[in-house]
MDAnalysis code that builds the backbone (N, CA, C; Angstrom):
import MDAnalysis as mda
import numpy as np

u = mda.Universe.empty(225, n_residues=75, atom_resindex=np.repeat(np.arange(75), 3), trajectory=True)
u.add_TopologyAttr("name", ["N", "CA", "C"] * 75)
u.add_TopologyAttr("resid", np.arange(1, 76))
u.add_TopologyAttr("resname", ["MET", "LYS", "ASN", "ILE", "GLY", "PHE", "PHE", "GLU", "GLU", "GLN", "GLU", "GLY", "VAL", "LYS", "SER", "SER", "THR", "ARG", "LEU", "ASN", "SER", "PHE", "ILE", "LEU", "LEU", "ILE", "PHE", "TYR", "CYS", "ILE", "PHE", "SER", "SER", "CYS", "TRP", "ALA", "LEU", "ALA", "GLY", "ASN", "LEU", "ILE", "ASP", "SER", "ASN", "PHE", "ILE", "ILE", "PHE", "SER", "PHE", "VAL", "ILE", "LEU", "ILE", "ALA", "VAL", "PHE", "ALA", "PRO", "LYS", "TYR", "LEU", "HIS", "LYS", "LEU", "ALA", "GLU", "ILE", "LYS", "GLY", "LEU", "LYS", "SER", "ASP"])
u.atoms.positions = np.array([
    [-31.740, -54.613, 37.081],
    [-31.499, -53.976, 35.798],
    [-29.996, -53.938, 35.554],
    [-29.593, -54.339, 34.371],
    [-28.177, -54.367, 34.035],
    [-27.744, -53.004, 33.500],
    [-26.466, -52.697, 33.711],
    [-25.919, -51.432, 33.235],
    [-25.681, -51.483, 31.737],
    [-26.022, -50.396, 31.085],
    [-25.763, -50.242, 29.661],
    [-24.576, -49.300, 29.529],
    [-23.578, -49.696, 28.767],
    [-22.375, -48.885, 28.589],
    [-22.650, -47.610, 27.800],
    [-21.711, -46.690, 27.877],
    [-21.862, -45.399, 27.207],
    [-21.952, -45.558, 25.690],
    [-21.220, -46.502, 25.118],
    [-21.208, -46.701, 23.681],
    [-22.128, -47.833, 23.242],
    [-23.167, -48.107, 24.016],
    [-24.127, -49.155, 23.686],
    [-25.527, -48.561, 23.552],
    [-26.266, -49.063, 22.572],
    [-27.668, -48.679, 22.414],
    [-28.520, -49.443, 23.417],
    [-28.305, -50.731, 23.463],
    [-28.963, -51.626, 24.396],
    [-27.885, -52.533, 24.947],
    [-28.248, -53.321, 25.886],
    [-27.251, -54.207, 26.485],
    [-26.637, -55.127, 25.422],
    [-25.334, -55.022, 25.258],
    [-24.621, -55.861, 24.300],
    [-24.650, -55.381, 22.864],
    [-25.357, -54.279, 22.576],
    [-25.453, -53.750, 21.213],
    [-24.630, -52.473, 21.139],
    [-23.471, -52.566, 20.503],
    [-22.570, -51.414, 20.395],
    [-23.131, -50.385, 19.426],
    [-22.838, -49.114, 19.687],
    [-23.302, -48.020, 18.847],
    [-22.113, -47.346, 18.183],
    [-21.930, -47.591, 16.893],
    [-20.826, -46.951, 16.182],
    [-21.092, -45.456, 15.997],
    [-22.348, -45.058, 15.936],
    [-22.671, -43.643, 15.792],
    [-22.226, -42.865, 17.023],
    [-22.457, -43.410, 18.204],
    [-22.003, -42.750, 19.427],
    [-20.490, -42.684, 19.488],
    [-19.836, -43.767, 19.088],
    [-18.376, -43.800, 19.092],
    [-17.812, -42.773, 18.121],
    [-18.375, -42.685, 16.917],
    [-17.915, -41.705, 15.934],
    [-18.138, -40.280, 16.430],
    [-19.274, -40.009, 17.040],
    [-19.537, -38.673, 17.578],
    [-18.535, -38.315, 18.669],
    [-18.217, -39.274, 19.526],
    [-17.255, -39.027, 20.595],
    [-15.861, -38.761, 20.033],
    [-15.450, -39.529, 19.042],
    [-14.133, -39.328, 18.434],
    [-14.063, -37.967, 17.752],
    [-15.103, -37.596, 17.015],
    [-15.120, -36.283, 16.367],
    [-15.120, -35.149, 17.374],
    [-15.794, -35.331, 18.494],
    [-15.794, -34.305, 19.532],
    [-14.400, -34.129, 20.126],
    [-13.691, -35.232, 20.347],
    [-12.325, -35.155, 20.865],
    [-11.426, -34.426, 19.870],
    [-11.527, -34.779, 18.582],
    [-10.726, -34.096, 17.568],
    [-11.059, -32.614, 17.496],
    [-12.340, -32.264, 17.626],
    [-12.724, -30.853, 17.611],
    [-12.112, -30.112, 18.799],
    [-12.140, -30.719, 19.968],
    [-11.552, -30.078, 21.154],
    [-10.055, -29.865, 20.972],
    [-9.370, -30.843, 20.401],
    [-7.930, -30.699, 20.141],
    [-7.683, -29.599, 19.114],
    [-8.478, -29.582, 18.048],
    [-8.321, -28.563, 17.013],
    [-8.533, -27.159, 17.563],
    [-9.607, -26.961, 18.313],
    [-9.892, -25.618, 18.817],
    [-8.859, -25.182, 19.860],
    [-8.347, -26.120, 20.640],
    [-7.299, -25.782, 21.603],
    [-6.018, -25.377, 20.893],
    [-5.651, -26.134, 19.868],
    [-4.443, -25.786, 19.101],
    [-4.613, -24.444, 18.397],
    [-5.808, -24.198, 17.904],
    [-6.096, -22.924, 17.232],
    [-5.890, -21.753, 18.194],
    [-6.407, -21.871, 19.386],
    [-6.296, -20.788, 20.361],
    [-4.865, -20.644, 20.877],
    [-4.181, -21.755, 21.112],
    [-2.815, -21.701, 21.624],
    [-1.823, -21.201, 20.590],
    [-2.152, -21.308, 19.306],
    [-1.271, -20.818, 18.243],
    [-1.352, -19.309, 18.100],
    [-2.213, -18.687, 18.861],
    [-2.325, -17.230, 18.828],
    [-3.315, -16.703, 17.819],
    [-4.102, -17.573, 17.232],
    [-5.113, -17.132, 16.273],
    [-6.279, -16.494, 17.020],
    [-6.927, -15.582, 16.330],
    [-8.050, -14.883, 16.946],
    [-9.290, -15.766, 17.011],
    [-10.012, -15.623, 18.103],
    [-11.313, -16.265, 18.237],
    [-12.347, -15.197, 17.877],
    [-12.676, -15.114, 16.603],
    [-13.612, -14.105, 16.141],
    [-14.954, -14.746, 15.786],
    [-15.825, -13.969, 15.202],
    [-17.161, -14.483, 14.898],
    [-17.114, -15.608, 13.868],
    [-16.180, -15.549, 12.929],
    [-16.074, -16.624, 11.941],
    [-15.698, -17.942, 12.602],
    [-14.789, -17.909, 13.562],
    [-14.401, -19.129, 14.263],
    [-15.554, -19.665, 15.101],
    [-16.315, -18.793, 15.707],
    [-17.455, -19.220, 16.515],
    [-18.526, -19.871, 15.637],
    [-18.802, -19.284, 14.483],
    [-19.776, -19.875, 13.558],
    [-19.266, -21.216, 13.048],
    [-17.973, -21.280, 12.685],
    [-17.374, -22.532, 12.239],
    [-17.485, -23.593, 13.330],
    [-17.224, -23.217, 14.568],
    [-17.314, -24.152, 15.691],
    [-18.738, -24.664, 15.872],
    [-19.697, -23.772, 15.756],
    [-21.098, -24.153, 15.888],
    [-21.495, -25.150, 14.804],
    [-21.066, -24.908, 13.573],
    [-21.382, -25.811, 12.467],
    [-20.728, -27.174, 12.682],
    [-19.481, -27.188, 13.138],
    [-18.790, -28.448, 13.391],
    [-19.497, -29.228, 14.500],
    [-19.903, -28.559, 15.567],
    [-20.585, -29.253, 16.657],
    [-21.938, -29.817, 16.217],
    [-22.628, -29.107, 15.357],
    [-23.880, -29.639, 14.801],
    [-23.577, -30.878, 13.967],
    [-22.521, -30.815, 13.168],
    [-22.151, -31.955, 12.334],
    [-21.736, -33.161, 13.170],
    [-21.179, -32.917, 14.340],
    [-20.762, -34.015, 15.212],
    [-21.974, -34.737, 15.795],
    [-22.972, -33.995, 16.245],
    [-24.082, -34.610, 16.962],
    [-25.336, -34.857, 16.124],
    [-25.434, -34.297, 14.940],
    [-26.624, -34.485, 14.104],
    [-26.850, -35.937, 13.684],
    [-25.811, -36.696, 13.315],
    [-26.086, -38.086, 12.911],
    [-26.756, -38.924, 13.999],
    [-26.334, -38.772, 15.234],
    [-26.947, -39.536, 16.326],
    [-28.398, -39.106, 16.521],
    [-28.662, -37.820, 16.457],
    [-30.020, -37.305, 16.613],
    [-30.927, -37.823, 15.492],
    [-30.445, -37.771, 14.255],
    [-31.242, -38.251, 13.132],
    [-31.461, -39.759, 13.210],
    [-30.455, -40.478, 13.680],
    [-30.600, -41.921, 13.855],
    [-31.680, -42.229, 14.885],
    [-31.689, -41.490, 15.964],
    [-32.692, -41.703, 17.016],
    [-34.092, -41.352, 16.501],
    [-34.213, -40.269, 15.726],
    [-35.514, -39.922, 15.143],
    [-36.016, -41.017, 14.206],
    [-35.114, -41.593, 13.418],
    [-35.510, -42.665, 12.508],
    [-35.960, -43.897, 13.283],
    [-35.292, -44.196, 14.388],
    [-35.710, -45.329, 15.214],
    [-37.099, -45.106, 15.794],
    [-37.346, -43.901, 16.298],
    [-38.634, -43.595, 16.897],
    [-39.736, -43.664, 15.850],
    [-39.477, -43.097, 14.658],
    [-40.480, -43.142, 13.590],
    [-40.731, -44.584, 13.168],
    [-39.687, -45.411, 13.130],
    [-39.848, -46.809, 12.783],
    [-40.672, -47.562, 13.815],
    [-40.521, -47.211, 15.073],
    [-41.283, -47.862, 16.122],
    [-42.756, -47.477, 16.073],
    [-43.028, -46.226, 15.725],
    [-44.426, -45.762, 15.688],
    [-45.186, -46.347, 14.503],
    [-44.500, -46.632, 13.394],
    [-45.196, -47.137, 12.203],
    [-45.489, -48.632, 12.304],
    [-44.872, -49.330, 13.256],
    [-45.113, -50.777, 13.401],
    [-46.449, -51.096, 13.995],
])
């Protein structure tokens, strides 16, 4: 069995959705670190905002996978 890379759906098939999610996650980590280091409060609004951003980062990949599964079942 051949190894499939982290940013690949199948062997040799790159996944731009995974790459975009990873890039957005890195930017979110940088943003939240800068926010905390600047002395801003980590209150309930920031936690809710963080939760919404994390959902937005990973939802496209999840929805893409659901669409693939539904497409496979209808064939």
